[in-house]
C-alpha positions as CSV (number, residue, x, y, z in Angstrom):
1,X,0.0,-0.1,-0.3
2,X,1.4,3.3,-0.9
3,X,2.4,5.7,1.6
4,X,-0.3,8.6,0.6
5,X,-3.2,6.0,0.7
6,X,-2.0,5.2,4.4
7,X,-2.0,8.9,5.5
8,X,-5.3,8.8,3.9
9,X,-6.4,5.9,5.9
10,X,-4.8,7.5,9.0
11,X,-6.9,10.5,8.9
12,X,-10.3,8.9,7.3
13,X,-12.8,11.0,7.8
14,X,-15.5,8.8,8.5
15,X,-13.9,6.4,10.8
16,X,-12.9,6.8,14.5
17,X,-12.0,4.7,17.5
18,X,-11.7,1.0,17.3
19,X,-13.1,0.9,13.9
20,X,-9.6,3.1,12.8
21,X,-7.5,0.5,14.2
22,X,-9.0,-2.4,12.3
23,X,-9.1,-0.3,9.3
24,X,-5.1,0.2,9.6
25,X,-4.6,-3.6,10.5
26,X,-6.5,-4.3,7.2
27,X,-4.9,-2.1,5.0
28,X,-1.2,-3.4,7.1
29,X,-2.6,-6.9,6.4
30,X,-3.4,-6.0,2.7
31,X,-1.6,-8.0,-0.4
32,X,1.1,-5.4,-2.1
33,X,-0.5,-6.0,-5.5
34,X,-4.0,-6.0,-4.4
35,X,-4.6,-4.2,-1.2
36,X,-6.9,-7.3,-0.5
37,X,-6.4,-8.6,2.7
38,X,-7.6,-12.3,4.3
39,X,-6.8,-12.8,7.9
40,X,-9.4,-14.4,10.2
41,X,-11.9,-12.7,12.7
42,X,-9.9,-14.4,15.1
43,X,-7.0,-12.9,13.8
44,X,-7.9,-9.5,13.8
45,X,-9.4,-10.0,17.7
46,X,-6.3,-10.9,19.0
47,X,-4.1,-8.5,17.2
48,X,-6.5,-6.0,18.6
49,X,-7.2,-7.4,21.7
50,X,-10.8,-7.8,21.2
51,X,-13.4,-10.3,21.3
52,X,-14.4,-11.8,17.8
53,X,-18.0,-10.0,18.0
54,X,-16.4,-6.9,18.6
55,X,-14.7,-6.9,15.1
56,X,-17.5,-8.2,13.8
57,X,-19.4,-5.0,14.6
58,X,-16.5,-3.3,13.9
59,X,-16.2,-4.9,10.3
60,X,-20.3,-3.7,10.2
61,X,-19.2,-0.2,10.8
62,X,-16.5,0.0,8.5
63,X,-18.6,-1.5,5.9
64,X,-21.5,0.9,6.3
65,X,-19.3,4.0,5.9
66,X,-18.0,3.1,2.8
67,X,-14.2,2.3,3.8
68,X,-14.3,-1.6,3.4
69,X,-15.9,-4.1,1.1
70,X,-15.9,-7.7,2.3
71,X,-16.4,-11.1,0.2
72,X,-17.9,-13.8,1.9
73,X,-15.5,-16.9,1.8
74,X,-18.6,-19.5,2.2
75,X,-17.6,-22.9,3.9
76,X,-14.0,-23.2,5.7
77,X,-12.6,-20.2,3.9
78,X,-11.5,-17.0,5.5
79,X,-13.4,-13.8,3.8
80,X,-11.6,-11.2,1.9
81,X,-11.2,-7.4,3.1
82,X,-10.7,-4.8,0.6
83,X,-9.6,-1.2,1.9
84,X,-11.4,1.2,-0.4
85,X,-9.6,4.5,-1.1
86,X,-10.4,7.6,-3.5
87,X,-9.8,6.6,-6.7
88,X,-6.9,9.1,-7.2
89,X,-5.3,7.1,-4.4
90,X,-5.5,3.9,-5.9
91,X,-3.4,2.8,-8.4
92,X,-3.2,-0.6,-9.9
93,X,0.3,-2.1,-9.3
94,X,1.6,-2.0,-13.1
95,X,1.2,1.8,-13.0
96,X,3.1,1.7,-10.1
97,X,6.0,-0.4,-11.7
98,X,5.7,2.2,-14.7
99,X,6.3,4.7,-12.3
100,X,9.2,3.4,-10.5
101,X,10.9,2.0,-13.9
102,X,10.4,5.9,-15.1
103,X,12.5,7.0,-11.7
104,X,15.7,5.0,-13.2
């Protein structure tokens, strides 16, 4: 995840408190090329020091304000979480590589 994206998430206008900590945690767990994360609810609860039901409530809040999109895993598969950022901060991995190559 790009630095300017992390700054945006740090200062997210609609997220506060524990939901904000969860948003940043999902960003840190995100894959570097896709920004999609797939930690379990138990993993997130442990990392945040809260109960699993609290993580589920916080995720609902993040979805409600448009900060996260959840794709349900189904069965024994874990959910995936996509942290949503404004289009100007969301740059595909290929564009990032082109930008890095032009700096050389």
